[in-house]
N, C-alpha and C positions, 0 to 999 in steps of 0.2 A: 124409795123412787131413786135415790142417789144410787145405792146398790145396783140397783138395774141397768142404770146409764154407766155405772163401772162395768158390769158385766157386757153390756153391747158395747162399748166402747172396746174389751178384750177381742169379742166377736169378729169387729171392723178388723181390728189388729191382725188377728189370727188369719182371715181370709186374706190381706194383703200379702204376707208372708209366704201363704200357699200358693197365692197367684204367683207371685215373684220366683219359687221355687219350681213352679210348673213352666213357667214361661224358658228357666235354664235346662231345664229338661226336654222340654219338646226340642230347643237350637240342638241340643247334642244328639238327640235323636234323628234330627235333621241330617246332622252329619253323619249318620249310619253309624253309630255306635250299636254293636251286637247287644242283643236280647241279655246274654250272659252276663252283661254289665249291670244289669237292671238293678239288682241289690246296692251296688257299689254308686251308680248313678242318683237312685233316691237318695242315699245318704250325703252323697257332695251336695246335690241341689237343696236339700234341707238346710245343709250348715251354710251354705252360700247365701242363702235369703237369710237367714239368721245373723248373718257375718253383717251383710248390708244392713238391715235393721240395727243391731247393736251398733255398729258403725255411727249411723244416724243419730239415734240416742246420746252418745257419747258426746258428737258432735253438738247436740242442744244441751247437753249439761254444762259444756264449755260456753257454746254463747250466752246460755244463761247465766255462768258467772261473770261474763264482761258486760253483761249488758246490765246487770242489779246489782246498785251499791250497796250491798248490805255490809252493816258492820256484825250484824248478829252472829256471835260465834257457834249456836245452833244451825242456822239456816247453811252456814258454810261447812258445816259437819253433815250436815244432811245430804247436800251436795257433791260433796267429795265419796259419803257413802253411794249416793246414786252413780256416781262414776266409777265406783270400785264394782259394783254389779255389771255394770257394763264392761266393764276391763273382764272382768271373771267369764260373763258370758264368751265377749272374743276370744279370749286364751281357750276356754274348752272347745268350741267349735275349730277353731284353728287347729287345735292340738289333736281332733279327732277327724279332721277332715282330710288329713295330708296322707293317709294310705290309700283313701279312694281316689283323691286326686292324683297321687303317683302310679296307678294302676292304670286309670284312664289316660293319661297322656302316655304312658308304655306303650297301649293299644295304640295311640295315634301315630307315635314315633315308630312304631314298627309296620306300618304301612309304606 
């Protein structure tokens, strides 16, 4: 049962991320970005959505650090590890989204 709840939680989070990516995509399409940018746009929107959620998770880790008065070194280590995971996720998406972002920005600057 616990594993089932964990899987459901992940599905809910995946849906939220997908919805955010879709909202970003729709907004750019409303700005009349041509179809030949669709691949770049889909990668850009997916990365932006993941960046938003990773940033939120990192904020939650930091809030947890300040709210919990822990003296347990293992808990502190776990918290820092959680931060590292989110920072790594942010770093990956930030590095991989720049090319698409620049191409899309260049299109709009050329108008």
